[in-house]
C-alpha positions as CSV (number, residue, x, y, z in Angstrom):
1,M,149.2,251.9,143.7
2,L,147.7,248.9,142.0
3,A,144.2,247.8,142.8
4,R,143.9,244.4,144.4
5,P,141.9,241.9,142.2
6,T,138.8,240.6,143.9
7,S,138.2,237.6,141.6
8,D,139.9,234.3,141.8
9,L,141.0,234.6,138.1
10,G,142.7,237.9,138.9
11,R,144.6,236.4,141.8
12,L,145.6,233.4,139.6
13,V,146.9,235.8,136.9
14,L,148.9,237.8,139.5
15,F,150.4,234.6,140.9
16,V,151.1,232.7,137.7
17,G,151.7,235.6,135.4
18,P,155.2,236.5,136.6
19,F,156.3,232.9,136.2
20,V,155.0,232.7,132.7
21,V,156.7,236.0,131.8
22,Y,160.0,234.8,133.4
23,G,159.8,231.6,131.4
24,F,159.4,233.4,128.1
25,A,162.1,235.9,129.0
26,E,164.5,233.0,129.9
27,L,163.6,231.2,126.7
28,A,164.2,234.3,124.6
29,V,167.7,234.8,126.2
30,I,168.6,231.2,125.6
31,I,167.6,231.5,121.9
32,L,169.6,234.8,121.6
33,V,172.7,233.2,123.2
34,A,172.3,230.1,121.0
35,Q,172.2,232.2,117.9
36,A,175.4,233.9,119.0
37,I,177.5,231.0,120.2
38,G,175.7,227.9,118.9
39,W,175.9,224.6,120.7
40,W,178.3,226.1,123.3
41,T,175.1,227.3,124.9
42,L,174.4,223.8,126.1
43,L,177.9,223.5,127.5
44,A,177.6,226.9,129.3
45,M,174.3,225.8,130.9
46,A,175.8,222.4,131.9
47,V,178.8,224.1,133.5
48,T,176.7,226.5,135.6
49,A,174.5,223.6,136.7
50,V,177.6,221.6,137.8
51,I,178.8,224.7,139.7
52,G,175.4,225.0,141.3
53,I,175.4,221.4,142.4
54,Y,178.9,221.8,143.9
55,L,177.8,225.0,145.7
56,M,174.6,223.3,147.0
57,Q,176.7,220.5,148.5
58,R,179.2,222.9,150.0
59,E,176.6,225.2,151.5
60,G,174.5,222.3,152.6
61,R,177.5,221.0,154.6
62,K,178.1,224.5,156.0
63,A,174.4,224.7,157.1
64,L,174.6,221.2,158.7
65,D,177.8,222.1,160.5
66,T,176.2,225.3,161.8
67,V,173.1,223.4,163.0
68,M,175.4,220.9,164.8
69,D,177.3,223.8,166.4
70,V,174.1,225.4,167.6
71,T,172.9,222.1,169.1
72,R,176.3,221.5,170.7
73,T,176.9,225.0,172.1
74,G,173.3,226.4,172.3
75,H,174.5,229.7,170.7
76,L,173.2,231.0,167.4
77,P,175.8,232.1,164.9
78,R,176.1,235.7,163.9
79,G,175.5,236.4,160.2
80,D,176.6,233.0,159.0
81,M,173.1,231.8,158.3
82,S,172.2,234.7,156.0
83,K,175.3,234.2,153.9
84,T,174.6,230.4,153.8
85,A,171.0,231.0,152.9
86,L,171.9,233.5,150.1
87,S,174.5,231.1,148.7
88,M,172.1,228.2,148.8
89,M,169.5,230.1,146.9
90,G,172.1,231.2,144.4
91,A,173.2,227.6,144.0
92,V,169.7,226.5,143.3
93,L,169.3,229.2,140.7
94,L,172.5,228.1,139.0
95,V,171.1,224.6,138.7
96,V,167.9,225.9,137.1
97,P,168.5,226.0,133.3
98,G,168.8,229.5,131.8
99,F,171.0,232.5,131.8
100,L,168.7,234.9,133.7
101,S,168.6,232.5,136.6
102,D,172.4,232.1,136.3
103,I,172.9,235.9,136.6
104,L,170.8,236.1,139.7
105,G,172.3,232.9,141.1
106,F,175.9,234.2,140.7
107,S,174.9,237.6,142.2
108,L,173.6,235.7,145.3
109,V,176.8,233.5,145.5
110,F,179.6,236.1,145.1
111,P,180.7,237.5,148.5
112,F,181.1,241.0,147.1
113,T,177.5,241.2,146.0
114,Q,175.9,239.5,149.1
115,P,176.1,242.6,151.4
116,F,174.2,244.7,148.8
117,I,171.6,242.0,148.4
118,R,171.2,241.6,152.2
119,S,170.8,245.4,152.6
120,A,168.2,245.4,149.7
121,I,166.2,242.6,151.3
122,S,166.4,244.4,154.7
123,W,165.2,247.7,153.0
124,W,162.3,245.9,151.3
125,A,161.3,244.1,154.5
126,A,161.4,247.3,156.5
127,R,159.3,249.1,153.9
128,A,156.8,246.3,153.7
129,M,156.5,246.2,157.5
130,R,156.1,250.0,157.6
131,R,153.3,249.9,154.9
132,S,151.5,247.2,156.9
133,N,152.0,249.0,160.2
134,V,153.9,246.2,161.7
135,A,156.1,247.4,164.5
136,W,157.8,245.7,167.4
137,N,156.8,247.4,170.7
138,G,159.6,245.7,172.7
139,T,157.3,243.1,174.2
140,I,158.2,239.4,173.9
141,E,155.1,237.2,174.3
142,G,155.5,234.1,176.4
143,E,154.5,232.3,179.5
144,V,156.1,231.7,182.9
145,V,157.3,228.2,183.5
146,V,158.3,227.1,187.0
147,T,161.1,224.5,186.9
148,D,163.3,222.9,189.5
149,Q,165.9,225.6,190.2
150,S,168.5,223.1,191.3
151,D,168.8,221.6,187.8
152,P,172.0,223.1,186.2
153,S,170.9,222.3,182.6
154,H,168.0,224.8,183.1
155,P,169.5,228.0,184.5
156,V,167.2,230.6,186.0
157,I,167.7,234.1,184.5
158,E,167.1,236.9,187.0
159,G,165.5,240.0,185.6
160,T,163.3,243.0,186.1
161,I,160.0,243.6,184.3
162,I,159.9,247.2,182.9
163,E,156.7,248.6,181.6
164,P,157.1,250.0,178.1
165,D,157.1,253.8,177.7
166,P,153.7,254.7,176.1
167,G,155.5,257.3,173.8
168,W,158.1,254.8,172.6
169,R,158.2,254.3,168.8
170,P,160.6,252.0,166.9
171,V,163.5,253.6,165.0
172,D,163.1,253.7,161.3
173,P,166.4,252.2,159.9
174,T,165.8,253.8,156.5
175,R,165.9,257.4,158.0
176,D,169.2,259.1,158.7
177,D,167.9,261.8,161.1
178,E,166.7,261.1,164.7
179,S,163.7,263.3,164.4
180,P,160.3,261.9,165.5
181,Q,158.3,260.2,162.8
């Protein structure tokens, strides 16, 4: 486990360092490709940028249509937003000049790689939450708002308040067995 830097300089290096390393790696790959195929390198980067711009427009329209559907119907879509978000991030990476960003961008855009990436993100988020001891105990915080019950645009939802079981623990999605944790 890495020690956390206590100085501002250490935090700055941890924040800026990966971007600097990525920039040099991207530049090195561009130089290697240019040595191999010459000026076609520029054409290849321009083509991926045009593809990225097209995908950004298409996915932006999809996202706008989804938002319009949500405002019209009041129901959230199932799974469409994650696909749209991954495709939009991939499109942005395709516009960024460089071949490493293009590889990552295409992996985010292709439908056959998206499920793998979504599961990897879910695994990483679950692991990060487990490390920081973040768990949902089944409680939704909120407040009671009394409204006019005769207004059909604000329906009243009947329900029962159930006290949580003190021994209840969230299920770990990364474990296959159902044994206690």
